[in-house]
C-alpha positions, 0 to 999 in steps of 0.5 A: 818279295819285300813282304817276305824279306821283312816278315819277322819285323812285323812281329817284333814291332808289336812290342814297339808301340807307336813309337834342309834349310833350303826353301826352293819352291817345289812344283807338285802337279795336281793329281788324284789319289789313284795316280800310278807310275806309267813307266816301271822299266828299270832306269839304266842310269840307276845302280841296284844291288842284291845287298840286304843292307845299306844302299841298294838303289842309287841314281846319282843324276836324279837323287838329291845331293844331301846327307840323311840323319836318323837315330837308333838305340843310343846313336845318331847317324849321318850317311851319304847317298852311297850309304857311308857313315859321315858322322855319328853322335852318341847318347846315354839314352835310348830314343825318345824319339825325334832328332834334328840337325842344328846349324852349328853341327849339333843335334837336338835329340829326344831321349827316353828315361824311365818313368814308373808313374807314366805308361805312355807309348813313345815316351821320352822325357829328356832333350839333349843338344850334343855338339859335333864333338859328341859333347852334351852342351845342354840337357833338360828332363821334362818328366815328373809323376804327372807329365812327360815329353814324348815323340817329338821336339822341334828346334825353332829358328830363334833358338827356342825349342818346342816340346810335346808333353803328355799330361795325366789328368785325374779322374776328377779333372776328366769328369769335371771337363765333361767326359762320359765315364762310360767312355773311360777304360781307365780312370785317367786320361792324357791331355797333350800340350806344347811348351816353347822353352829357351835353353839356359846354360847347360841344364836350365830352361825358361818357358816362354809359351804354352798351348794345351788341348784341354783349353779347347774342349767341347762336349754335349754330355754334361750340360752343367759344364762350361764347355757344354754345347748342344751341338758339337759340330764345332770345327775349331774345338776338340770333342772330348767324347769323340772316339776314333773308328776303333772306339778307342777308349784308351787313356792315350786317346789322342796319341799326338806323335809329331809337332812342326813349326812354320816360321813364315806362317807362325803356325804349329802343325800337330799330328793327333794320330789317335783320332786320325787328324792333323791340327794347325794352331796359331803360334802368334798368340800370347800364352794367355790368348792361347787359352782362349778363342780370341787373339793372335793373327788368326783372331781365334786364340788357341782354337784350331785354325785348320784340321784334316783327316776325320770330319766325324771328329767334329760332327760332320760326315761319318767314319766312311769319310776318313782320310787319315789312318794312324798318320805320322810326321805331317810337315810343310812342303818347303815354302808352300802351304802344302802338307806332306805326311806318311799315311800309315794305312793302319785301319784302312778299309781297302786293306793294310797299305801305306801311302805318302800323301800331299794335301793343299789346304784351302787358304785365302790370300790373307792366309785364312783356312776356309771351310766348305759346308762347315768342313775343311778340305781338300777333298782330293789329294795333291799328290800321292805315292803307293807301291807301283807293283802292289800296295801291300808291298809298302806298309808300316803300321806305326812310325815312319815319315816323308819329306819333300826335298828341294829338287822335287823328290821325296824322302820316305822312311818306312819305319818298321822295316828301317827302309829309307827311299827317295822317289821322284814326282813321277814315282821313280825310286832313285835311292834306297837304303836299308838300316843295319842298326837294330833297335837293340843297338846291334849292327847287322852284317850284310849277309843277315836279314834286316830284322828289328831295325825299326826307325822312327824317322829319317830327315835329309839335309842339303850338302850346303847346310851350314851344319857341315861348314868346316866339318870332317865329311870324309867317309867312314865306310858303311855302317853294316858289317862285312859290307858287300861291294856297291857301285856308287858311280853312274 
């Protein structure tokens, strides 16, 4: 039924390319990747409706008590579990793409600005802080003829901001680094790097840290280059000439779509969707150390300290060992070392369907990630979600995300359909919301089909989050027009 309901959204998506402060411990039972719900009988405590939009499933006794944040077109919305609008922030920019809630009730939002020099899917270019009263208190453009912010930014606990940057390397720079010219569909190649900045005043920054993929390359094509190695079986560096399973020679070969920071570990988690891998780097380094393979608490400088998803990327195994399929939004599971991610399933050999996966990276008591036979595990998933009726009912080839919640549930954003839903560890759906906001900014009526309501990501925040202190949290009613009745009490 869901496939029919959203058929036209998949067509529209081809033009849109790739683009809780609580820290309660979460127990996730060990399960294999074939685990299915054992009980699909409807829960009598769960209210459901035939509405096309807004909240369509709600179990008040099991859903996490929080507000969900998402951005679409030029607006950012905060909704409650009933689907009522609690607050709205407005920008003059289209998404560029992530948005986060800050402790004072402001949002940190990436915006999209035109850049005729860079054709990058998921391009942004500007970061803004917009307060609860819809005033822009700080903004900065990360956009020139050679680089641009894209996809993600991240608010750090110390008030700084991590910014994800795509940088166009010249053909000479690419060849000087040992790229095989036969593996270039264009003369240039995008590098990806991360900077940490301190916002200054209303429109300035101070850059305090930087890390770049380009400093950690290895290749076995050109032995005249300093990064040459006869063996590319190096789990700590990036093979400049590795191509993903579809032999992607595109200029945007890495297509990083997410960066997340863990203060407890002082590490950054990166999603390199273009090569079906996630990477973890040490943030405790200086900028100088981050350019090398020594220094920091890991002793590895800016080299990878963990990677997962595609062992073929460092010369181990082959593409049949692939674990990730164009993943989005890997992030840490609360205060554990586990990682949750939306595994889109784009290119999955078994068929086109999505999963939400949790992995538990092998780690010593000294917080060192361990290798087995020169590869990083785990071999098996800690927990996974697939559609309980038919896997193909749950699929978004781009966008999307998943988040572990303090009560043990998981929030899922199926990006292409604009569907947010919350499931328990037993995979019972206890909340579902269909966004009525199209990427054009049009607000749909409830009697309309949810088409064109693409959503990059959704994040849920506890009702006790400091952002909501002394704020007007009264319901403003549903976002969708001509909203149908829904019983929010059970």
